[in-house]
BALUM-445083 format. One record per residue: residue number from 1; residue in three letters; z, x, y of N, C-alpha, C in turn. Coordinates in steps of 0.02 Angstrom, whole numbers. Layout:
residues N
NODE   n res    nc3    nc1    nc2   cac3   cac1   cac2    cc3    cc1    cc2
NODE NUM ALA      Z      X      Y      Z      X      Y      Z      X      Y
...
end
This chain:
residues 217
NODE   n res    nc3    nc1    nc2   cac3   cac1   cac2    cc3    cc1    cc2
NODE   1 MET  -8711  -2553  -6297  -8678  -2619  -6308  -8724  -2664  -6355
NODE   2 ALA  -8786  -2656  -6357  -8833  -2697  -6395  -8816  -2680  -6473
NODE   3 GLY  -8804  -2626  -6488  -8786  -2607  -6561  -8723  -2641  -6579
NODE   4 VAL  -8667  -2643  -6540  -8609  -2678  -6557  -8626  -2757  -6564
NODE   5 ALA  -8657  -2789  -6518  -8670  -2852  -6524  -8713  -2873  -6576
NODE   6 ASN  -8764  -2833  -6597  -8802  -2840  -6657  -8759  -2853  -6718
NODE   7 LEU  -8721  -2800  -6727  -8671  -2793  -6791  -8623  -2851  -6793
NODE   8 ALA  -8602  -2868  -6728  -8557  -2927  -6718  -8588  -2988  -6750
NODE   9 ALA  -8652  -3004  -6722  -8691  -3057  -6743  -8697  -3061  -6818
NODE  10 ARG  -8715  -3004  -6849  -8717  -3001  -6923  -8649  -3015  -6956
NODE  11 PHE  -8596  -2996  -6929  -8537  -3000  -6960  -8517  -3080  -6964
NODE  12 TYR  -8538  -3107  -6905  -8520  -3187  -6904  -8558  -3230  -6948
NODE  13 LEU  -8618  -3202  -6974  -8666  -3244  -7013  -8634  -3277  -7076
NODE  14 SER  -8591  -3238  -7114  -8560  -3266  -7171  -8500  -3219  -7184
NODE  15 GLU  -8446  -3260  -7209  -8386  -3223  -7228  -8406  -3177  -7288
NODE  16 ASN  -8460  -3190  -7323  -8475  -3139  -7373  -8510  -3077  -7357
NODE  17 ILE  -8527  -3068  -7289  -8563  -3013  -7261  -8504  -2979  -7225
NODE  18 GLN  -8488  -2922  -7240  -8433  -2886  -7204  -8459  -2822  -7179
NODE  19 LEU  -8432  -2799  -7129  -8442  -2734  -7090  -8427  -2685  -7135
NODE  20 THR  -8469  -2634  -7158  -8453  -2588  -7206  -8428  -2521  -7166
NODE  21 ASP  -8399  -2476  -7204  -8373  -2413  -7173  -8427  -2375  -7145
NODE  22 ASP  -8485  -2366  -7173  -8544  -2334  -7160  -8572  -2358  -7091
NODE  23 GLU  -8570  -2426  -7089  -8590  -2461  -7024  -8542  -2438  -6966
NODE  24 PHE  -8476  -2447  -6985  -8431  -2423  -6932  -8434  -2354  -6911
NODE  25 LYS  -8450  -2302  -6955  -8461  -2238  -6933  -8522  -2229  -6893
NODE  26 GLN  -8568  -2264  -6905  -8630  -2260  -6860  -8620  -2291  -6796
NODE  27 LEU  -8579  -2346  -6789  -8556  -2373  -6725  -8513  -2319  -6682
NODE  28 LEU  -8470  -2287  -6724  -8429  -2231  -6685  -8478  -2176  -6658
NODE  29 LYS  -8526  -2158  -6685  -8571  -2106  -6669  -8617  -2124  -6607
NODE  30 THR  -8629  -2192  -6606  -8679  -2215  -6557  -8654  -2256  -6493
NODE  31 GLN  -8601  -2288  -6507  -8571  -2341  -6459  -8513  -2317  -6428
NODE  32 PRO  -8495  -2338  -6366  -8431  -2324  -6333  -8375  -2357  -6362
NODE  33 PRO  -8323  -2318  -6379  -8262  -2348  -6416  -8233  -2409  -6383
NODE  34 GLU  -8234  -2417  -6322  -8206  -2472  -6285  -8251  -2533  -6305
NODE  35 ASP  -8317  -2532  -6308  -8360  -2582  -6334  -8345  -2610  -6399
NODE  36 ILE  -8331  -2558  -6446  -8307  -2575  -6518  -8256  -2612  -6520
NODE  37 CYS  -8199  -2591  -6483  -8137  -2617  -6485  -8133  -2693  -6456
NODE  38 ARG  -8173  -2701  -6396  -8170  -2768  -6363  -8212  -2818  -6403
NODE  39 GLU  -8277  -2792  -6433  -8318  -2836  -6464  -8310  -2850  -6535
NODE  40 LEU  -8274  -2799  -6569  -8270  -2804  -6642  -8199  -2811  -6669
NODE  41 MET  -8160  -2767  -6650  -8088  -2754  -6673  -8046  -2810  -6654
NODE  42 LEU  -8059  -2839  -6595  -8018  -2896  -6564  -8048  -2958  -6564
NODE  43 ASP  -8093  -2971  -6611  -8130  -3037  -6619  -8084  -3081  -6668
NODE  44 ASP  -8107  -3137  -6684  -8067  -3191  -6717  -8089  -3190  -6795
NODE  45 THR  -8109  -3137  -6818  -8128  -3132  -6898  -8077  -3082  -6926
NODE  46 ASN  -8069  -3087  -6996  -8022  -3048  -7026  -8039  -3039  -7104
NODE  47 TRP  -8049  -2979  -7122  -8071  -2972  -7191  -8013  -2997  -7244
NODE  48 TYR  -7949  -2981  -7230  -7897  -2994  -7278  -7889  -3067  -7289
NODE  49 PHE  -7891  -3107  -7237  -7877  -3183  -7247  -7942  -3207  -7279
NODE  50 ASN  -8003  -3182  -7262  -8069  -3211  -7294  -8067  -3188  -7369
NODE  51 SER  -8041  -3131  -7388  -8054  -3105  -7446  -7999  -3133  -7496
NODE  52 MET  -7938  -3140  -7470  -7879  -3151  -7518  -7858  -3234  -7510
NODE  53 LEU  -7906  -3271  -7483  -7889  -3340  -7471  -7899  -3369  -7541
NODE  54 GLY  -7847  -3403  -7572  -7853  -3438  -7628  -7821  -3395  -7685
NODE  55 SER  -7802  -3325  -7670  -7766  -3287  -7722  -7703  -3263  -7690
NODE  56 GLU  -7707  -3212  -7646  -7643  -3187  -7617  -7617  -3230  -7557
NODE  57 VAL  -7656  -3271  -7522  -7642  -3316  -7469  -7673  -3384  -7475
NODE  58 ARG  -7632  -3428  -7455  -7651  -3498  -7458  -7673  -3531  -7395
NODE  59 ALA  -7678  -3494  -7342  -7703  -3521  -7275  -7749  -3469  -7247
NODE  60 ASP  -7784  -3494  -7193  -7834  -3454  -7160  -7804  -3409  -7101
NODE  61 TYR  -7845  -3370  -7076  -7829  -3322  -7023  -7802  -3364  -6955
NODE  62 GLU  -7835  -3418  -6947  -7820  -3461  -6892  -7747  -3480  -6895
NODE  63 THR  -7723  -3505  -6961  -7661  -3532  -6968  -7609  -3468  -6959
NODE  64 PHE  -7629  -3413  -6983  -7589  -3353  -6968  -7574  -3347  -6894
NODE  65 ARG  -7631  -3336  -6855  -7622  -3326  -6786  -7577  -3379  -6749
NODE  66 ALA  -7590  -3436  -6769  -7553  -3493  -6745  -7483  -3493  -6758
NODE  67 THR  -7461  -3467  -6813  -7394  -3461  -6838  -7358  -3408  -6794
NODE  68 VAL  -7392  -3342  -6793  -7361  -3291  -6752  -7357  -3312  -6680
NODE  69 ALA  -7408  -3344  -6651  -7403  -3368  -6586  -7344  -3408  -6567
NODE  70 GLU  -7332  -3458  -6613  -7277  -3512  -6608  -7213  -3472  -6607
NODE  71 GLN  -7203  -3416  -6649  -7137  -3383  -6658  -7126  -3340  -6596
NODE  72 THR  -7177  -3319  -6555  -7174  -3268  -6501  -7182  -3303  -6435
NODE  73 GLY  -7199  -3367  -6435  -7205  -3403  -6371  -7269  -3378  -6337
NODE  74 THR  -7330  -3369  -6373  -7392  -3349  -6342  -7442  -3389  -6367
NODE  75 ASP  -7504  -3380  -6349  -7569  -3415  -6378  -7595  -3375  -6430
NODE  76 ALA  -7628  -3415  -6478  -7649  -3385  -6538  -7709  -3331  -6522
NODE  77 GLU  -7743  -3341  -6462  -7793  -3292  -6453  -7765  -3225  -6432
NODE  78 ASN  -7699  -3216  -6424  -7663  -3160  -6413  -7644  -3128  -6469
NODE  79 ILE  -7651  -3150  -6529  -7626  -3128  -6589  -7685  -3101  -6631
NODE  80 HIS  -7682  -3032  -6654  -7734  -3007  -6693  -7711  -2959  -6748
NODE  81 LEU  -7743  -2960  -6801  -7732  -2909  -6855  -7773  -2851  -6848
NODE  82 VAL  -7758  -2791  -6846  -7803  -2731  -6848  -7788  -2692  -6904
NODE  83 GLY  -7816  -2627  -6906  -7800  -2582  -6968  -7846  -2603  -7022
NODE  84 SER  -7822  -2583  -7083  -7860  -2591  -7138  -7869  -2664  -7165
NODE  85 SER  -7822  -2713  -7138  -7839  -2785  -7154  -7892  -2814  -7115
NODE  86 LYS  -7915  -2780  -7059  -7966  -2810  -7016  -8038  -2807  -7055
NODE  87 TYR  -8049  -2748  -7081  -8115  -2732  -7120  -8115  -2716  -7193
NODE  88 GLY  -8055  -2711  -7214  -8046  -2693  -7287  -8047  -2612  -7296
NODE  89 PHE  -8045  -2577  -7236  -8041  -2498  -7240  -7999  -2482  -7171
NODE  90 SER  -7970  -2426  -7183  -7921  -2404  -7135  -7966  -2374  -7070
NODE  91 LEU  -7932  -2390  -7011  -7960  -2360  -6945  -7907  -2310  -6921
NODE  92 SER  -7873  -2279  -6964  -7822  -2229  -6940  -7861  -2166  -6921
NODE  93 PRO  -7841  -2140  -6863  -7880  -2073  -6837  -7860  -2013  -6880
NODE  94 LYS  -7801  -2029  -6926  -7786  -1964  -6967  -7834  -1954  -7019
NODE  95 VAL  -7861  -1895  -7030  -7910  -1875  -7080  -7902  -1902  -7151
NODE  96 GLN  -7842  -1891  -7174  -7823  -1912  -7243  -7823  -1985  -7252
NODE  97 LYS  -7827  -2022  -7200  -7818  -2105  -7205  -7881  -2131  -7184
NODE  98 ALA  -7920  -2103  -7139  -7979  -2136  -7110  -8020  -2163  -7162
NODE  99 PHE  -8046  -2229  -7157  -8088  -2264  -7198  -8062  -2273  -7269
NODE 100 ARG  -8000  -2265  -7280  -7968  -2273  -7350  -7977  -2349  -7361
NODE 101 SER  -7989  -2370  -7416  -7985  -2445  -7429  -7927  -2471  -7432
NODE 102 PHE  -7922  -2536  -7418  -7861  -2576  -7414  -7830  -2573  -7481
NODE 103 GLN  -7760  -2554  -7481  -7725  -2544  -7541  -7679  -2601  -7560
NODE 104 ALA  -7660  -2601  -7624  -7601  -2653  -7646  -7539  -2641  -7604
NODE 105 SER  -7529  -2584  -7577  -7469  -2571  -7543  -7475  -2573  -7465
NODE 106 SER  -7530  -2590  -7444  -7555  -2587  -7372  -7511  -2646  -7338
NODE 107 ASP  -7487  -2623  -7272  -7460  -2665  -7230  -7511  -2707  -7184
NODE 108 LEU  -7485  -2754  -7149  -7525  -2792  -7104  -7509  -2773  -7029
NODE 109 ASP  -7554  -2733  -7001  -7545  -2706  -6927  -7554  -2770  -6873
NODE 110 LEU  -7507  -2789  -6842  -7500  -2849  -6805  -7503  -2829  -6721
NODE 111 VAL  -7551  -2854  -6687  -7549  -2849  -6617  -7526  -2911  -6584
NODE 112 ILE  -7479  -2906  -6535  -7457  -2968  -6512  -7463  -2947  -6430
NODE 113 VAL  -7510  -2990  -6398  -7512  -2978  -6325  -7472  -3028  -6285
NODE 114 SER  -7420  -3006  -6248  -7377  -3050  -6213  -7340  -3009  -6155
NODE 115 LYS  -7365  -3021  -6099  -7332  -2987  -6035  -7256  -3003  -6036
NODE 116 SER  -7243  -3075  -6045  -7175  -3089  -6034  -7123  -3060  -6092
NODE 117 LEU  -7155  -3062  -6153  -7109  -3033  -6206  -7105  -2956  -6199
NODE 118 PHE  -7153  -2925  -6183  -7149  -2852  -6172  -7101  -2844  -6119
NODE 119 ARG  -7107  -2872  -6063  -7062  -2858  -6002  -6991  -2880  -6027
NODE 120 ALA  -6979  -2927  -6063  -6910  -2950  -6085  -6879  -2891  -6128
NODE 121 ILE  -6922  -2865  -6178  -6894  -2810  -6217  -6883  -2745  -6173
NODE 122 TRP  -6924  -2734  -6123  -6912  -2678  -6083  -6847  -2687  -6050
NODE 123 ASP  -6830  -2747  -6019  -6768  -2760  -5992  -6707  -2748  -6036
NODE 124 GLU  -6718  -2772  -6096  -6667  -2767  -6142  -6653  -2689  -6163
NODE 125 LEU  -6701  -2654  -6165  -6699  -2583  -6184  -6662  -2551  -6117
NODE 126 LEU  -6677  -2569  -6057  -6649  -2541  -5999  -6571  -2559  -5997
NODE 127 PHE  -6558  -2616  -6020  -6488  -2634  -6018  -6453  -2596  -6063
NODE 128 ALA  -6477  -2587  -6124  -6447  -2543  -6175  -6435  -2473  -6149
NODE 129 TYR  -6487  -2446  -6120  -6488  -2374  -6090  -6429  -2374  -6038
NODE 130 HIS  -6421  -2415  -5990  -6372  -2419  -5938  -6303  -2432  -5965
NODE 131 SER  -6295  -2456  -6031  -6240  -2475  -6059  -6206  -2413  -6099
NODE 132 GLY  -6244  -2366  -6097  -6221  -2294  -6129  -6265  -2278  -6197
NODE 133 TYR  -6313  -2322  -6211  -6351  -2300  -6273  -6417  -2266  -6249
NODE 134 ARG  -6408  -2205  -6230  -6462  -2168  -6196  -6518  -2152  -6248
NODE 135 TRP  -6503  -2156  -6316  -6548  -2141  -6360  -6609  -2182  -6363
NODE 136 VAL  -6604  -2246  -6337  -6659  -2290  -6337  -6715  -2262  -6294
NODE 137 ALA  -6694  -2227  -6244  -6755  -2190  -6199  -6805  -2144  -6240
NODE 138 ASP  -6761  -2104  -6279  -6797  -2050  -6328  -6834  -2092  -6380
NODE 139 ARG  -6810  -2143  -6404  -6846  -2181  -6462  -6900  -2224  -6434
NODE 140 HIS  -6895  -2263  -6387  -6936  -2308  -6358  -6978  -2289  -6292
NODE 141 GLY  -6964  -2233  -6272  -6993  -2212  -6199  -7070  -2208  -6202
NODE 142 ASP  -7093  -2172  -6258  -7159  -2149  -6262  -7202  -2220  -6272
NODE 143 GLU  -7177  -2264  -6310  -7202  -2329  -6326  -7209  -2373  -6260
NODE 144 VAL  -7154  -2375  -6224  -7153  -2411  -6161  -7202  -2387  -6105
NODE 145 PHE  -7210  -2318  -6103  -7250  -2286  -6068  -7324  -2301  -6078
NODE 146 ARG  -7335  -2319  -6140  -7408  -2336  -6157  -7415  -2418  -6154
NODE 147 ARG  -7364  -2451  -6136  -7358  -2520  -6123  -7357  -2563  -6184
NODE 148 PHE  -7328  -2538  -6237  -7308  -2581  -6297  -7233  -2565  -6316
NODE 149 ALA  -7216  -2615  -6359  -7146  -2611  -6379  -7150  -2616  -6460
NODE 150 LEU  -7100  -2582  -6490  -7098  -2578  -6563  -7021  -2577  -6584
NODE 151 LEU  -6991  -2631  -6595  -6913  -2623  -6603  -6903  -2599  -6681
NODE 152 LEU  -6843  -2576  -6692  -6817  -2557  -6757  -6780  -2620  -6787
NODE 153 PRO  -6762  -2613  -6850  -6728  -2669  -6880  -6663  -2681  -6841
NODE 154 GLU  -6640  -2742  -6840  -6578  -2761  -6797  -6517  -2717  -6805
NODE 155 GLN  -6508  -2693  -6865  -6436  -2658  -6879  -6443  -2587  -6836
NODE 156 ASN  -6497  -2567  -6809  -6498  -2509  -6773  -6476  -2508  -6705
NODE 157 TYR  -6466  -2572  -6681  -6446  -2580  -6607  -6374  -2609  -6604
NODE 158 LYS  -6343  -2587  -6549  -6275  -2613  -6533  -6266  -2667  -6483
NODE 159 THR  -6316  -2670  -6442  -6314  -2723  -6396  -6334  -2794  -6425
NODE 160 THR  -6302  -2845  -6409  -6318  -2914  -6431  -6391  -2932  -6413
NODE 161 LEU  -6412  -2915  -6354  -6476  -2928  -6333  -6532  -2899  -6384
NODE 162 LEU  -6530  -2837  -6393  -6579  -2807  -6432  -6573  -2829  -6513
NODE 163 ARG  -6508  -2834  -6534  -6503  -2860  -6598  -6534  -2925  -6611
NODE 164 ASN  -6522  -2975  -6560  -6547  -3034  -6570  -6627  -3037  -6563
NODE 165 ARG  -6649  -2997  -6520  -6726  -2985  -6505  -6761  -2958  -6578
NODE 166 ALA  -6725  -2906  -6602  -6750  -2884  -6664  -6748  -2931  -6728
NODE 167 LYS  -6693  -2975  -6727  -6684  -3020  -6772  -6744  -3071  -6765
NODE 168 GLN  -6756  -3092  -6704  -6809  -3145  -6696  -6883  -3119  -6716
NODE 169 LEU  -6898  -3054  -6706  -6958  -3029  -6720  -6962  -3024  -6798
NODE 170 ASP  -6908  -2993  -6829  -6902  -2986  -6905  -6914  -3052  -6934
NODE 171 GLY  -6903  -3111  -6899  -6911  -3173  -6931  -6984  -3199  -6929
NODE 172 ILE  -7030  -3159  -6896  -7094  -3182  -6897  -7122  -3181  -6967
NODE 173 ALA  -7106  -3131  -7004  -7132  -3115  -7070  -7110  -3171  -7116
NODE 174 ARG  -7055  -3197  -7108  -7025  -3255  -7154  -7067  -3313  -7147
NODE 175 MET  -7082  -3325  -7081  -7117  -3387  -7063  -7190  -3379  -7082
NODE 176 VAL  -7219  -3322  -7078  -7285  -3310  -7095  -7289  -3323  -7173
NODE 177 PHE  -7239  -3298  -7216  -7238  -3309  -7286  -7243  -3389  -7300
NODE 178 LEU  -7190  -3425  -7266  -7194  -3494  -7280  -7256  -3534  -7260
NODE 179 LYS  -7296  -3511  -7216  -7351  -3543  -7184  -7416  -3521  -7227
NODE 180 THR  -7417  -3457  -7245  -7483  -3428  -7275  -7473  -3407  -7342
NODE 181 GLY  -7415  -3387  -7361  -7401  -3360  -7433  -7408  -3286  -7434
NODE 182 THR  -7427  -3249  -7382  -7432  -3178  -7388  -7355  -3143  -7382
NODE 183 SER  -7342  -3104  -7426  -7276  -3072  -7422  -7279  -2993  -7404
NODE 184 ARG  -7340  -2981  -7379  -7351  -2905  -7361  -7309  -2896  -7294
NODE 185 THR  -7290  -2831  -7292  -7244  -2807  -7232  -7293  -2817  -7172
NODE 186 LEU  -7262  -2844  -7117  -7288  -2849  -7052  -7270  -2789  -7005
NODE 187 LYS  -7307  -2755  -6980  -7295  -2702  -6927  -7327  -2720  -6862
NODE 188 TYR  -7288  -2735  -6817  -7308  -2767  -6756  -7298  -2712  -6695
NODE 189 ARG  -7342  -2727  -6644  -7333  -2695  -6579  -7345  -2752  -6527
NODE 190 ILE  -7301  -2749  -6479  -7306  -2799  -6428  -7328  -2771  -6366
NODE 191 TYR  -7388  -2788  -6347  -7417  -2754  -6284  -7410  -2800  -6222
NODE 192 GLU  -7411  -2765  -6171  -7404  -2797  -6103  -7469  -2840  -6088
NODE 193 ASN  -7530  -2811  -6105  -7587  -2847  -6092  -7642  -2820  -6140
NODE 194 LEU  -7708  -2850  -6130  -7754  -2829  -6177  -7781  -2759  -6162
NODE 195 ASP  -7775  -2740  -6099  -7802  -2675  -6075  -7759  -2617  -6112
NODE 196 ALA  -7692  -2633  -6119  -7655  -2591  -6155  -7671  -2578  -6231
NODE 197 VAL  -7696  -2643  -6259  -7712  -2642  -6331  -7777  -2595  -6335
NODE 198 VAL  -7827  -2611  -6290  -7885  -2570  -6292  -7879  -2496  -6277
NODE 199 ALA  -7836  -2479  -6236  -7819  -2408  -6223  -7794  -2376  -6283
NODE 200 TYR  -7743  -2402  -6323  -7718  -2375  -6380  -7763  -2366  -6434
NODE 201 HIS  -7810  -2417  -6444  -7858  -2411  -6502  -7913  -2364  -6478
NODE 202 VAL  -7933  -2363  -6417  -7992  -2324  -6396  -7974  -2248  -6408
NODE 203 ALA  -7905  -2229  -6393  -7891  -2160  -6410  -7893  -2142  -6486
NODE 204 GLY  -7878  -2191  -6530  -7886  -2179  -6593  -7961  -2178  -6621
NODE 205 LEU  -8001  -2216  -6590  -8069  -2219  -6608  -8101  -2151  -6589
NODE 206 ASP  -8083  -2126  -6526  -8104  -2062  -6505  -8091  -2009  -6553
NODE 207 ARG  -8033  -2003  -6575  -8012  -1962  -6628  -8055  -1956  -6689
NODE 208 MET  -8072  -2024  -6719  -8110  -2030  -6770  -8186  -2008  -6753
NODE 209 ARG  -8211  -2023  -6704  -8273  -2003  -6683  -8274  -1928  -6683
NODE 210 ARG  -8234  -1891  -6654  -8234  -1824  -6652  -8228  -1788  -6723
NODE 211 ASN  -8190  -1823  -6766  -8188  -1799  -6837  -8257  -1804  -6872
NODE 212 LEU  -8286  -1867  -6854  -8356  -1872  -6887  -8403  -1825  -6866
NODE 213 GLU  -8399  -1804  -6802  -8440  -1755  -6773  -8432  -1688  -6798
NODE 214 ASN  -8376  -1672  -6807  -8358  -1608  -6843  -8383  -1602  -6913
NODE 215 ASP  -8374  -1657  -6949  -8407  -1657  -7017  -8476  -1653  -7020
NODE 216 ASP  -8505  -1674  -6969  -8578  -1664  -6965  -8610  -1594  -6944
NODE 217 LYS  -8564  -1556  -6930  -8584  -1485  -6904  -8595  -1440  -6967
end
């Protein structure tokens, strides 16, 4: 835990000092993935908004989080950007993507923690299922099992509830553009609670660690 805390302190010293991919690799080899996730990945810093402020974006990370929170009816502390926009390099467990630098075409991976919103979407999926749209269980069952929701664009759904919900969530990107200036695609996951977020990302960090260990053999 001390190693994670020490690097976290270094990261907070200045927006010009960024956690490097080599430092992150060292953390993966020496620190528990859950500590890395809770102490670093879900803090209130963000490489993308620090680095692009004044060029690609005109507002800070705090404004981004507040905007998404307002649109989803939660608190800003429940909004996080993860993935390559967090540190400037990818944290994908896929070997071909791991530690790849943030690209001109990169999306913004958005975490929204909201028990009420997650449960509402779950209920709407159940309603669609019992209304005869059984395919939603195949498409969304694995996600809901892991306690997060990720809806398709509204035109994919036939029930008014799901179409309206998908439309609401698609509207987040438009408001983010108006408030911050970023036009990058937002890819969101809505989690039931913080533990579900940690469980999802710990699984990915474990895969990354195993890949690094195999490379060292």
